[in-house]
C-alpha positions in Angstrom: -9.5 -23.8 12.7 -10.9 -20.9 10.9 -9.5 -17.4 12.1 -6.9 -18.9 14.2 -3.3 -19.6 13.3 -2.1 -23.2 13.0 -0.1 -24.6 16.0 2.3 -26.2 14.1 4.5 -25.1 11.3 2.8 -24.7 7.7 2.0 -28.1 6.3 3.7 -29.5 3.3 1.6 -29.1 -0.2 1.2 -33.1 -0.3 -0.4 -32.8 3.2 -2.9 -30.1 2.1 -3.8 -31.9 -1.0 -4.3 -35.2 0.9 -6.7 -33.4 3.3 -7.8 -30.5 1.1 -11.3 -30.4 2.9 -9.6 -29.4 6.2 -8.0 -26.4 4.7 -10.7 -25.3 2.6 -13.9 -26.0 4.8 -16.1 -23.7 3.4 -15.6 -24.7 -0.2 -17.7 -27.6 -1.8 -14.6 -29.2 -3.2 -16.5 -31.9 -5.1 -19.1 -29.5 -7.0 -18.5 -29.5 -10.8 -17.9 -25.8 -11.1 -15.0 -25.3 -13.5 -16.0 -25.4 -17.1 -13.6 -26.6 -20.0 -14.1 -26.9 -23.6 -12.5 -29.5 -26.0 -12.1 -28.3 -29.6 -11.2 -31.5 -31.0 -12.6 -34.6 -28.8 -10.4 -37.4 -29.1 -13.5 -39.7 -29.6 -16.7 -39.1 -31.8 -20.1 -38.9 -29.7 -22.6 -41.5 -30.5 -24.7 -39.1 -32.5 -21.9 -38.2 -34.7 -21.4 -35.0 -33.5 -17.3 -34.1 -33.6 -17.7 -30.5 -32.8 -16.5 -29.0 -29.3 -17.4 -30.6 -26.1 -17.9 -29.0 -22.7 -16.6 -30.6 -19.4 -17.2 -29.7 -16.0 -14.6 -30.2 -13.3 -14.8 -29.9 -9.4 -12.3 -27.9 -7.6 -11.4 -31.2 -5.6 -10.6 -33.0 -8.9 -8.5 -30.2 -10.5 -6.3 -30.3 -7.4 -5.9 -34.0 -7.4 -4.8 -33.7 -11.1 -2.2 -31.0 -10.3 -0.9 -33.1 -7.3 -0.4 -36.1 -9.7 1.5 -33.8 -12.1 3.7 -32.3 -9.4 4.6 -35.8 -8.1 6.1 -36.4 -11.5 7.7 -33.2 -12.1 8.4 -31.7 -8.7 9.3 -29.0 -7.4 6.4 -26.7 -8.2 7.4 -24.6 -11.0 5.5 -21.2 -10.4 6.4 -19.5 -13.7 3.1 -21.1 -14.8 1.1 -19.7 -11.8 1.7 -15.9 -12.5 -1.3 -14.0 -12.2 0.2 -10.6 -13.2 -1.8 -8.8 -15.8 -5.0 -11.1 -15.1 -8.3 -9.6 -13.5 -8.0 -11.9 -10.4 -11.4 -12.9 -8.8 -11.7 -14.5 -5.3 -14.5 -17.0 -5.9 -16.6 -19.7 -3.9 -18.9 -22.5 -4.5 -22.6 -21.9 -3.6 -24.5 -25.1 -4.8 -25.2 -23.4 -8.3 -23.0 -25.4 -10.5 -20.3 -22.7 -11.1 -18.0 -20.5 -9.1 -19.6 -17.5 -7.7 -17.4 -14.3 -7.3 -17.2 -13.3 -3.5 -19.4 -10.3 -3.0 -17.5 -7.0 -2.3 -19.0 -3.4 -2.0 -18.6 -1.0 -4.8 -16.9 -3.6 -7.2 -14.8 -2.5 -10.2 -16.5 -2.8 -13.7 -14.9 -5.6 -15.9 -11.8 -3.9 -17.9 -11.4 -6.6 -20.4 -8.6 -8.3 -18.8 -8.8 -12.3 -18.9 -9.6 -13.2 -15.5 -7.9 -15.8 -13.0 -9.9 -17.2 -10.2 -9.1 -18.4 -6.7 -10.4 -19.7 -3.5 -9.3 -18.7 0.0 -8.3 -21.5 2.6 -7.6 -21.2 6.1 -5.5 -18.7 8.1 -1.6 -19.3 8.3 -0.1 -16.3 9.3 -0.7 -12.7 10.8 1.6 -9.9 10.8 1.9 -6.2 10.8 0.7 -5.8 7.2 -2.3 -8.2 7.3 -3.0 -12.0 7.3 -2.0 -14.5 5.1 -4.1 -17.4 3.9 -3.4 -20.8 2.0 -5.2 -20.3 -1.4 -5.9 -22.6 -4.4 -5.8 -21.4 -8.0 -9.2 -22.4 -9.2 -8.1 -23.1 -12.9 -4.9 -25.0 -12.5 -5.1 -26.4 -9.0 -2.0 -25.0 -7.6 -1.5 -24.0 -4.1 -0.3 -20.7 -3.3 -0.2 -18.0 -0.5 -2.4 -14.7 -0.4 -1.7 -11.9 1.9 -4.8 -9.8 2.3 -4.3 -6.2 3.7 -7.4 -4.5 5.0 -8.1 -1.1 3.3 -9.4 1.7 5.7 -12.6 3.4 4.8 -11.4 6.8 3.6 -14.5 8.8 2.6 -12.6 9.6 -0.7 -9.2 10.4 1.0 -6.8 7.6 0.2 -3.4 8.7 1.9 -3.4 5.9 4.3 -0.6 3.4 4.3 -2.6 0.7 3.0 -3.7 2.9 -0.1 -0.1 4.1 -0.7 0.9 0.3 -0.7 -1.6 -0.5 -3.2 -0.6 2.1 -5.6 3.1 1.4 -4.9 2.7 -2.4 -5.8 1.1 -1.3 -8.8 4.0 0.9 -9.7 6.8 -1.6 -8.8 4.7 -4.6 -10.2 7.3 -4.8 -13.3 10.0 -5.3 -10.8 8.6 -7.7 -8.5 6.8 -10.1 -11.1 10.2 -10.6 -12.5 12.4 -11.5 -9.3 13.4 -15.1 -9.3 16.0 -16.8 -6.8 16.0 -19.8 -4.7 16.1 -17.7 -1.5 13.3 -15.4 -1.9 9.6 -15.9 -1.7 8.4 -15.2 -5.3 5.4 -13.0 -5.9 2.9 -14.2 -8.3 0.3 -11.2 -8.3 -1.6 -8.3 -7.0 -5.0 -7.2 -7.1 -7.2 -4.5 -5.1 -10.6 -4.7 -4.1 -11.8 -1.1 -3.7 -12.4 -0.2 0.1 -11.9 -3.9 1.0 -8.7 -5.4 0.6 -5.3 -5.7 -1.3 -4.4 -9.1 -2.3 -0.8 -10.1 -2.7 -0.2 -13.5 -4.4 3.0 -15.3 -3.4 4.4 -18.9 -3.5 3.2 -21.1 -0.7 6.3 -22.1 1.4 5.7 -24.9 3.9 7.4 -25.1 7.2 8.0 -22.0 9.9 10.3 -19.1 10.0 13.6 -18.5 11.7 11.8 -16.5 14.5 9.4 -19.4 15.1 11.9 -22.2 15.1 14.1 -20.2 17.6 11.1 -19.8 20.0 10.3 -23.8 19.7 13.8 -24.8 19.6 16.1 -22.3 21.2 19.6 -21.9 19.7 20.4 -23.7 16.6 23.3 -25.9 15.7 26.2 -23.8 14.5 26.1 -25.4 11.2 22.6 -24.5 10.6 23.3 -20.7 11.5 26.1 -20.9 9.1 24.0 -22.2 6.2 20.8 -20.1 7.1 22.9 -16.9 7.1 24.8 -17.8 3.9 21.4 -18.4 2.3 20.1 -14.9 3.6 23.1 -13.3 2.3 22.8 -14.9 -1.1 19.5 -13.6 -1.3 20.3 -9.9 -0.4 23.1 -10.0 -3.0 20.3 -10.9 -5.5 17.9 -8.5 -4.3 20.8 -5.7 -4.0 22.0 -6.5 -7.7 18.2 -5.4 -8.7 18.2 -2.3 -6.7 16.0 -3.6 -3.9 16.5 -2.9 -0.2 14.9 -4.7 2.6 14.4 -2.9 5.5 12.1 -5.4 7.4 14.8 -8.3 7.5 14.2 -10.5 10.9 13.7 -13.7 11.8 9.8 -13.8 11.3 10.2 -12.7 7.8 12.7 -15.6 7.0 10.8 -18.8 6.0 12.6 -22.2 6.3 11.1 -25.2 4.7 11.5 -29.0 5.5 14.7 -29.1 3.4 16.4 -26.3 5.3 15.9 -23.7 2.5 15.4 -20.3 3.7 13.4 -17.8 1.8 13.1 -14.1 2.5 9.5 -13.0 2.6 7.8 -9.6 2.6 10.7 -7.9 0.7 8.4 -6.1 -1.7 6.5 -4.5 1.1 9.6 -3.5 2.9 10.9 -2.0 -0.3 7.8 0.0 -0.4 8.2 1.3 2.9 11.7 2.3 2.0 10.9 4.1 -1.4 7.5 5.8 -0.5 8.5 9.4 -0.1 5.6 9.9 2.3 6.7 7.3 4.8 10.3 8.3 5.1 11.9 8.6 8.3 10.6 7.6 11.9 7.0 6.9 10.3 8.3 3.8 9.4 8.6 2.7 12.9 4.9 3.1 13.2 4.4 0.8 10.5 6.8 -1.8 11.5 6.8 -1.5 15.5 8.5 -4.9 16.1 11.6 -4.5 13.6 13.4 -1.8 15.7 15.1 -4.5 17.2 16.9 -5.5 14.1 17.2 -1.9 12.6 20.4 -0.5 12.0 20.9 2.9 14.0 21.8 5.0 11.0 18.1 4.4 9.7 16.7 5.8 12.9 19.0 8.6 13.7 19.4 10.1 10.1 16.4 8.7 8.3 16.9 11.0 5.2 20.6 9.9 4.6 20.2 5.9 4.6 23.4 4.6 2.9 22.6 2.3 0.2 22.1 -1.3 1.3 24.4 -1.3 4.5 21.5 -1.1 6.9 20.6 -4.8 6.0 24.0 -6.1 7.0 23.2 -4.8 10.4 20.1 -6.7 10.4 21.7 -9.8 9.3 24.0 -9.5 12.3 20.9 -9.4 14.3 19.0 -12.4 12.7 22.6 -14.3 13.5 22.2 -13.4 17.1 18.7 -14.8 16.9 20.2 -18.1 15.8 23.1 -17.9 18.3 21.1 -17.3 21.3 17.4 -18.4 20.7 16.1 -14.9 21.3 15.8 -11.8 19.5 18.5 -9.0 19.5 18.2 -6.6 22.6 16.5 -9.6 24.4 17.0 -8.0 27.6 15.5 -4.7 26.7 11.9 -3.1 26.1 11.4 -1.2 23.0 11.7 2.1 24.5 15.1 1.4 26.0 16.3 0.2 22.6 15.0 3.5 21.0 17.2 5.5 23.5 20.1 3.1 23.0 20.4 3.5 19.1 20.2 7.1 19.4 23.4 6.9 21.2 24.7 4.2 19.2 26.8 6.4 16.8 28.5 8.0 19.7 29.0 5.4 21.9 29.4 2.1 19.9 26.6 0.1 21.5 25.3 -3.3 19.6 23.2 -6.1 20.3 25.3 -8.2 22.8 25.5 -12.0 23.3 24.3 -13.6 26.8 27.1 -14.5 29.0 26.4 -18.1 28.6 26.7 -18.1 24.8 30.0 -18.6 23.5 30.7 -18.5 19.7 34.2 -19.0 18.0 36.6 -16.3 16.8 35.4 -16.8 13.3 31.8 -16.1 14.5 32.8 -13.1 16.5 34.6 -11.6 13.7 31.5 -12.0 11.5 29.4 -10.2 14.3 31.7 -7.2 14.7 31.8 -6.9 10.8 27.9 -6.8 10.8 27.9 -4.2 13.7 30.4 -1.7 12.2 29.4 1.8 13.8 30.3 3.4 10.3 27.9 1.7 7.6 30.4 2.4 5.0 32.8 0.2 6.9 30.3 -2.8 6.8 30.9 -5.4 4.0 28.7 -6.0 1.2 26.5 -9.1 1.1 28.4 -10.3 -1.8 31.8 -10.0 0.3 30.1 -11.0 3.7 28.6 -14.3 2.1 32.5 -15.4 1.7 33.3 -14.9 5.4 35.3 -17.8 6.5 32.8 -18.5 9.4 30.1 -19.4 6.9 32.4 -22.5 5.6 30.6 -25.7 6.0 31.7 -29.2 6.2 31.8 -30.9 2.7 29.5 -33.6 4.1 27.1 -31.5 6.0 23.5 -32.0 5.4 20.3 -30.4 7.1 18.6 -32.7 9.3 16.9 -30.6 12.1 18.0 -27.2 13.9 19.7 -28.3 17.0 
């Protein structure tokens, strides 16, 4: 299983907790490795010593205790899993009776911050910006996700996109750590291992993505498309209110749990690619090669004059096409052909079309046309578009599947 993507959607937290060893196969889960000190023990020891007492727990026991707490007070409250401000250490068990830091070249000296320890589990995702793993907070037992982005060897030069990403996350951490919305993946912390990895910690979201589910099921039921689109727009409305743009909105970056709740992921990374002055313009497409199919034409044609948040409305229309058709926008075109088309878009009015065998309602067509207005200033905001009549659901509708 290690190093390969799972063949099915991400498992639920309950499934992981019930078979923890399968998801953390390189960790001895039953070795007592975490030390706890109780200042005022409830029971006196036999020798009359009522002072502080030390206990040792295994990672398996800590995880089981956390699981029992979550069963009583679900859903998971990630406010107490924040890692911002801590010195974050990846650790493992090594038969020594304690947690051992994972060895890294040229480790930084301890800077006095309190440390938060975590262990890495199995691979659950792979994308443009690295790999995502299941992880376990070694102190509190919560399941989280960590995206690891490899840092290239620079021989003293640190102008690579990955190093710029690290600096940007440090700079924008005060913004990212306070973001809280049902339909965005919450960032929990960030740490850089010099010359090795950037570790970005996030809430763990079970299930799959809009992109993976369209590949698996094809076209979505229209009510599912309405529900998901409304949730995406709600998330964008929130992010826009915080001044955050998302230049990588596509089906693969929209996670869906088993209850039909959508969460936009990687918005912090796409925010960085948009705000970093050294990566403006066409170079953004070098870092995000697959995103072109979802990208508004003005972003490509006039990279230095991106008009606010309106390019994301175009991307919303592209995600809707994914759900209406079961395929990515411009499905009949290769990337080079799309690049030529978007260059001509502002003159010719081209936009991703629907296959002849796909029929949508008049309200859906009106929604599509509003997303693909040639002039970005004529596209509605996320707040306005969220109230479009097409997105109205029957009052008794409940999510129970994709098709």
